[in-house]
C-alpha positions in Angstrom: 104.1 113.7 305.8 107.8 113.6 306.4 110.1 114.3 309.3 113.9 115.0 309.1 115.6 112.9 311.8 119.0 113.4 313.4 121.9 111.3 312.4 125.5 111.7 313.4 127.1 111.1 310.0 124.4 111.0 307.3 121.1 112.6 306.5 118.0 110.7 307.7 114.2 111.2 307.3 110.9 109.4 307.7 108.3 109.8 305.0 104.8 108.3 304.7 101.7 108.7 302.8 98.3 107.1 302.4 99.3 105.6 299.1 102.7 104.6 297.6 102.5 107.6 295.3 101.9 110.0 298.2 104.8 108.4 300.2 107.2 108.8 297.3 106.0 112.5 296.9 106.9 113.0 300.6 110.3 111.4 299.9 110.9 114.1 297.3 109.8 116.8 299.7 112.2 115.5 302.4 115.1 115.0 300.0 114.6 118.6 298.6 114.7 120.0 302.2 117.9 118.2 303.0 119.7 119.2 299.8 118.3 122.7 299.8 116.2 122.3 296.7 112.7 123.3 295.8 109.8 121.0 294.9 108.1 123.6 292.7 109.7 125.3 289.9 109.9 126.1 286.2 111.0 122.7 285.0 109.7 119.2 285.3 111.8 116.0 285.0 110.1 112.6 284.5 111.7 109.2 285.1 110.7 105.7 285.8 112.2 103.3 288.3 111.4 99.6 288.4 112.3 97.1 291.1 111.2 93.7 292.5 110.6 94.9 296.0 109.4 98.2 297.6 112.7 98.6 299.4 114.6 98.3 296.1 112.2 100.7 294.5 112.8 103.3 297.2 116.6 102.8 297.0 116.6 103.1 293.2 114.3 106.1 293.4 116.6 107.9 295.9 119.6 107.0 293.7 117.9 108.7 290.8 117.2 111.8 292.9 120.8 112.0 293.9 121.9 111.6 290.3 119.5 114.4 289.2 120.8 116.6 292.0 124.3 116.2 290.7 123.0 117.4 287.3 121.2 120.3 289.1 117.9 119.5 287.7 114.9 121.3 289.1 113.1 119.6 292.0 109.7 119.8 290.4 109.4 116.1 289.7 106.6 114.3 287.9 106.1 110.9 289.6 105.0 107.9 287.7 105.0 104.8 290.0 
């Protein structure tokens, strides 16, 4: 489950799931809604992110999503956490 939150300058959302994988899937859903993408499509893109803390993992994961958005990659993402 995710919720888009109001913010005066940036985009903001809250995402959660029963597992880490589900929470990160919700992050993708929220991010796609914010940038106007789709989470289901013809293409899949896989990537791996490693970090020492959960906060760093989320930051690096979002950084990768932003990078992929700049490349206009489809939002059907295969998560491997």
